[in-house]
Every structure is written in C-alpha cells, then in structure tokens.
N, C-alpha and C positions, 0 to 999 in steps of 0.2 A: 113471240107475238107480233102480230101486226095491227097497226091502227092508223086512224088520219087524225090529224089536228083539224077540227071545222072551222070554217069562216063564219066569225061571229058577226061582226058589222064593220063594214070598210066604207070609207066615205071618199071619195075622189073630188079633186079640185085642181085647178091650174095654178102653180106657183113655182119658183124658183127651185133648182134641184136641190134637196138636202138629205142627210144621211139620217135613216130612221131604222128602228128595230123592225124587222119584218113581224107581222102578226101571226098568231096560231101556229108558233113554233117554241119551244121550250128555251129558257134563260137559266143558264147554269149559274146558281148563286153559291155553290160550294168553291170558288176559286179556278174551276176548270173551264174547257172552253171547246168550241167547234174549230177545229185544226184548219178546216178545208172547206172551200164552197166552189163548185164548178158549173158552169151554164153552157150548154150547146147553141141555145139561144135564148131570145128574149125571156122565153116562157118556160124552158124546160131544164131544170138544173138538179143538182144534189148536195147534199152538206154531210160532212162527217164530222161527228161529235166525238172527240178524242177519247178522254178517258170513261167517257159512258158508253164509248164502243157502240155506237147507232149510226146508220146511213139512212138520210131521209131524203126524198124525192120532192119536188113540185113540178106542176105543169101548167100553173097560171103566174108564172113571173115571182114565186115567193109568198103569196098570198096565202095558200094553203100546203101543208106538208103531210106526207104519208111516210111512216117508218116501214123500210123494206127489211131492214137487216137489224139484228142486235146480237153483240157479241156473245150473250148468252144461249144463242143458238148454234155456237162455234164449239168444236171440242177445245177445251181449256177455259173457256168462259171468262177470259180476263184480257182480251185483246185491245190495245191501244189504237184507234183508227187516226192516222197520220192526214192522209190525203186521199182523194177521190177523183178520177178523172175519167172521161169517156171519149172513146175514138168515134163513136156515133150513137145512135136512139139505144143501140142494143149491146153494144161491147164496152165495156167499162172494167174499172180495175180499183181496188182498195188496197193501199200501202200501209201497212201496220209497224210499232216499234217491237214487235214481238217475236220476228223470226217468220212470219206469216205474209203471204201475199195473194188477194184473191181477185177473181175475174168473174163477170156475170156477162152472158149472151142473151140475155132477155130484157134488158133495160131496167136491173136490178131485182128483180122480183126472185131470182136464184142466184147463188153464188158457190164457187168451188174454188179450192185451193190450186195455185200454179206451182208446179214443181221445177226448180231452177236448181242447177249444179255447178258450182258450189250454192248452197242456199244463203242468199243475202241475210244477215242479221237484223236489218230494218231498212224500210224503203222511205224516206225524208222527203222525196219530190219525184212527181211523175209529168211527164208530158208526152201527149198523144199527137203526132204530128201525120199529115197527109192521109191517105186511105187505109195504111195497115201498119205504121210504125208505131211504137212506144219505146220510150226511153225511162228509165228509172235511176235514182242514185240514193245514197245514204253512207252513213250514218252521222247524224250530229255527235254521236259519241262514238266514232271509230269503230272499225276502219273504214276508210272510203274505197265504194265501189260504184260501177256503174252496171246498169241490165238494160237490155235491149232486145226487142222482138220486130221483125219485119212481115211477119205473117198473123198480125191482129192478135198476137198473144197465144198462138199455139206452140212455137219454140221460143226459146230465150237463150241469149249468151251472157256471160258475166266477166267483166272486166275489174281485175284489180287497180284501183286508181292510187295506189299509195306513192308512186312514183310523182304523182302530182300534189296530193294533197292527203292530210290524214284525217278529214271529215267533210263529208260534201250533204249540203242541205237542199239546194235546189239546182234544177235542171231546165232549160228553154231552147227549143230549136226553133230556127226560121224555115228550115225545109228538113227534109230526111238526112241532108249530110251536113248542114251548118248550123251549130249549135253552140250552146254555153252552158257551164257547169260551176256552181258556186260552193263555198265553204271555208275551210282555213287550212293553212299548212303550219309549220313550225314558225313560220315569220310572221303570221298574221293572217287577216281575211284575204281571200283570194278568188279571182274569177279566170276561167280556164276557157278555152275556145278551140273546137274542133271545125275541120272543113271537109273531114272524109268519114264522116258518120260515127265519130268516136273512136277510130283506130288509133289517131294520134292527137294530142293534145298540146297547146301553148298557152304559157301564161300571158293574160293580158292586163290583169291589175292583182297587185299584191301589196297590201299595207304592212305596216312595221311595227303593229303593237301585237304580239303574240296574244293568244286568248281570245282575239276576236273572230267573228266569221261574217260573211257574206250570207245574210239568211234567206232575203228574198231577191230575185231579179223581176223585172218588167221592161220587155220591150214595147215601145210605144207604137199603138195600132196606127197603121198607115205609114210608119216612117221607121224603118228597122234600124237606122242608124242612130235614133236616139234610144239609150237604155238608162235604167235607174236601177240602183241597188243600195238595199238596206244593211247597214254593218251593226251589228247586235255586240255590245260592248259590256263590260264589266264595271259597275260603279268602283270609283268615283269616274270613270272615262266617259266622255260623251258618246252615244251613238253617233252614226254618220249617215248621211245621204250622199252615194256617189251617182255621179252621172257622166255618160258619155254620148256626143252630138255626131260620133264619127266611127259609129260600130264597135267601140270598144277599143279603138288605137290609142286614144288619150282619155283621161278622166279627170273630174273636178269634184274635190270632196265639201260637203258642209256639214257642220256641227247639226245634229238632229236633236230634238226638243228634249229628248231622254238618253238615259244609257242603255235600256232595255228594247230597243227598237228593234222590230221583227217585219212587219208589214210595210210595203211600199204600193202605191198606185198613182198613177198620173194620167190624166185626160189630155194633157197638152205638154207642152216642153216648160211649162210655167205653173200650171196648174195641178196639184195634187196633194196626196195624204200620207202619213206615216202613224204608226201605232205599235204598241207592243205589251207584253206582259203586264206591264203595270198601268198603260195608258189607254184613253181611248183616241178619238181621231183629233190629227193635228193637220191643219191646212197651211199650205203655201200658194201664194198667187205669183210668186217672183222666181220660181225654180230652185227653191231651198234655202235662200238666203235669209228669209224669215219666217217663223211658225205663229199660227194663232190655235189656241185651243178650242175646239168645238163644244166642249164638254157633252158629249155624248159618245157612247161605246166604251168598251173594255176589253182588256185580255186578248188584244187583234193579233191574229196570225197569217191573214192571208187578205187583200184586197184585190178583188177579179173584175178587170174593167171589161164592161162590154162595149162601149161607145162614149163620146164625150158628154151623154146625158144619162147613162145607166149605168151602173156599177153595183157589186155585192161586195160584202165583206163577212169574214167568220172571226168570231170572238166568243164574249160570253153568251152570245146568241147569233143569228145570223142578220145582217144590216143590208139595207138598200138605199142607194142615192139615185131618187127619183123625184119628179114634180107630182106623185100621187100624194094624197094625205092618207097615210096608214092607220091613223087614228090608234097609236100604241104610245103609252105614256111613260114607262119604266126606262130610264138611260143610265141607273147607277152602274158605276164601276165596280165589279168585282174581283177581289184579289184574296187570295190566300197564300201565304207562304210555307215553304216547308217548316215542319216542327222539329226544331234542332236545339238541343240542352246541352251545353258544356258540363264536363265532370269538376272542372274549375277553370277560373279565368281572373287573374294572370296563370301562365302556366311556366313550368320551369323547363323539363326534358321532356314530358310525354304532353302531347295535344291529346286529348280525348274528348268525344262528342256523342251523343246517341241522337238518331233521328228517327221520329215516328211515321212510318209508311203507311198511308192509308190503304194504297193499292201497290201491286207488283208496278217495278218502275226501273228505268234506267238514270244512272246518276254518274256526273263527273264532278271530282272534287278537287279543286285547283287553289293554289296558294299563290298570293299575290302581295306585293309592299303596300302600305299605307295609302300611296301615292298612284296604285292602279297598275303597277308593272308585274307583270306575268314572271312568277319564279319557277313553279315547277308544277305538275300533275301531281296530287297524291293518291289518286285512286280513280280506277273507272268500274264502277259496280253494276251487276245485273242483280235486282232485287226480285225475287220469284213469288214473294208473297208478303202480305201487309203485316204491320209490326213494328217493334222497336228493334234497331240494330245500331251496334255501338262499333266506333271506330277509333282507334288507335294510332298515332305517328311520333315517331321521334323528332323532336325540333330543336336538338341540342346543338345542331350546328348553324341556328340562327342567331343574328345579333340581337340583342334586347332592343326592344322598341314594340312598335304597334303593327299589326298585319292584318290582311283582309283573306278570310275563306270564301270562295266563289261554290256555289252550289247548283249545278245546271242538271234538271231532271226533266222528264216528260213533260210535267206541269208547270214548270216556270224556272226562273233563276233568282236565287237569294244569296245574299252576302251576309257575313257575320265578322264582326271584327274580335281579335283576341291580341293580349298582351303579352309578349315574350320577355321573361324576366332575366 
C-alpha cells in the first residue's frame, strides 16, 4: 500500500540553524527507529524505517514524505531495513538485516532482490561512489564481509573480511579506490583502509576494549583529511568520539556523552553532534572535548551532513538541521529495552533467562565484568519469529561476584546485572 503524508501547515522564518523533527512523517513511539536517511541533493531524499520495514521518499527537503515500499509487500513479510542509498535519481539500494538486498532502477517506485554469491547475511552499511560503484558491508552480528559492484549494481563480488574484523558496520569511500570500513575485531573497535578498491586492507585504528565498535564514520565535506568516528560501547564504559586530522594516520579519542553512542556528524572540525539508542542530540563546539544536551531527538543512528547549514538525521523520526521553522512540537525521546526476565538471580551454576521478542531479530549476548571488561560471547542467535525464547548457560567457572550481560539486537543494546554465588 502506498500513501502520502500530506503537508499540513509549515511556517517559515529566518533564524539560526536548529535540529527539528521533520513534519508529516511517522514518529516511532514503540522504541524502534528510522535507521537511515539519505539525500542526493537539498530536496531529494529517502528514509529507511528499520523494524517497520518502510522506505519513504521526499522531493521537498523533508517537508512531505511518500511511502514507496513496505516490507509487507515483500516475500517473508518481516524485513528490517537497515540502510538506503542512491547512486543517482533512479538507481538505489536497501540493505536489510535479514539476508536480503534490494535495488530500484526507477527512483524507488519498484524494487527487486539482488542476487549475490555467497549471499551476505546482512548489509549494515552502503556507500555509492562515482558514477557506477557501490560498496556494502556487514554485519554487526558477524561475520564481516564486503560486497562491491562497479556496474551500478548489475553484478557483485563478495569478500570475506574475517582476516581484518569479526564485524563491520560502516563503509565510506573517497573515490572508487580509496576508502574505509569500520566495526570491531577481537581487540576492539577498528577502522580499516584500502587504496585499491577493497582488494587489500590495513588497520589504521584499533582500540583496546573488546566488545566495542566503530559504529559510524564521517569524512568532513571539503576536507578528506578530517575524519570522525563514533565508538559504541557497553555500559559502564563510555562511548567515544575518535577524530583524525591527517586522513586516518593518527587519531585522538574523546569520551562521548554516554555509552550507547552510534551517530556522529560534524559541519566543521569543531562543531558537530553525536547520539545513540538511548539519547537525542549532544552538541560540541570544541571538537569533542565538551558536550551539551540539546534535549531534542531520540534513538539516533545516522546523522547525514549536506553542508554547514543543512543536515538530516535518522532516529525515532527524521530530523532536519535547518533555519526554517518546521512547526513540529514533539521532541520526546522514545526508548524501549528488550523484555528480559531471569529465572533466578543470584545464580549458582546455571544462568537462565527468557527474552520476549516482539519481532524476528538478531542478537549477540555477551558477558562482561561489573567494571565493563569483556569476558566472552555467550551466543549469537538469529530469531526467526516473535515470542518467548529461553537461554541457559553454565557459569560454574565464574568467580563469585557481580557481572553484566550485554544484549545487542536489531532494535537496541540493553544491559542486565546478575550475581554469581
């Protein structure tokens, strides 16, 4: 079913740029979010509503949106749309977390599934560069892989990236040959670089806290030597902003405002924003040394910079950084954690809990010390249907004390504490 969100009443006035909710588009009040937003120019853009599996298009800078695709129209009827990106006004791509990858050649009016061998289990990042080259990567829940097309998505290659990372979330290229991929390896958050179109890679950043990711990367428009990355951590560890001023040769790290940071976007070397599953927009005007809470937005995953006075972001809804007055009022931060219930806590030899899944999901369940030190991954599970699922793990090898379970799923990252007797 296709429909248009109609423009109700938009007032315009000139004032300093601020982040505001885009009008006439849904706001996810159930704890889910738009995972991605992509614009070809100031007016033409698309948004991917993750769990709700919808692609929406705007032709007027985000004032009105038309739903072009809903996952109910696809075989399987339950896709999570992670990202959307277009090569030009006609050719675009949708990455999902369900082993399917889609392409349009008519601006999003119709979509067809792309055949890639071997088929990637998920696409977490897409980057179209030049006139006909597209890169994609995945998955946050492993394994790490890269896909590439040089003929506008007609044919594809698949590269196993496990020699460099065990999970990839983001891919960004300067041109067809020079680019970066980010995620994590056994050591921690990692950024990789290639100068030959993805044939070979080198590690240019690697943190030393296992379990953390570089979740998003940004290359500053107009100055490719300036790069920013958002490090996604598990509580109680703080998230990080990493910054390079020399094309990735050296990096500086700053504590981010919270642990669950994912989105990053800067309009200059000093002014930018971060946010994540549990936050709205935090702003810095000193390159990340200090941050202020803007008290708007929520569940942020992508900040898409157009220029120093125009940007968009994907979260509980779509947000626009603009000098327009969009006349939208609701800025509540919506968050919904996974529904997890322990069979008993404290525990002796067996750790057992039940998760109530509202939808099909992918989940990583990892064990940390109470101080945030990664111990081990308990499981990576692909959940095919909604409902309750019980997990049990022997923990008789753990010393008595307090521990943290980290649950990382398509819809968020949740931690729970338990006591080992």
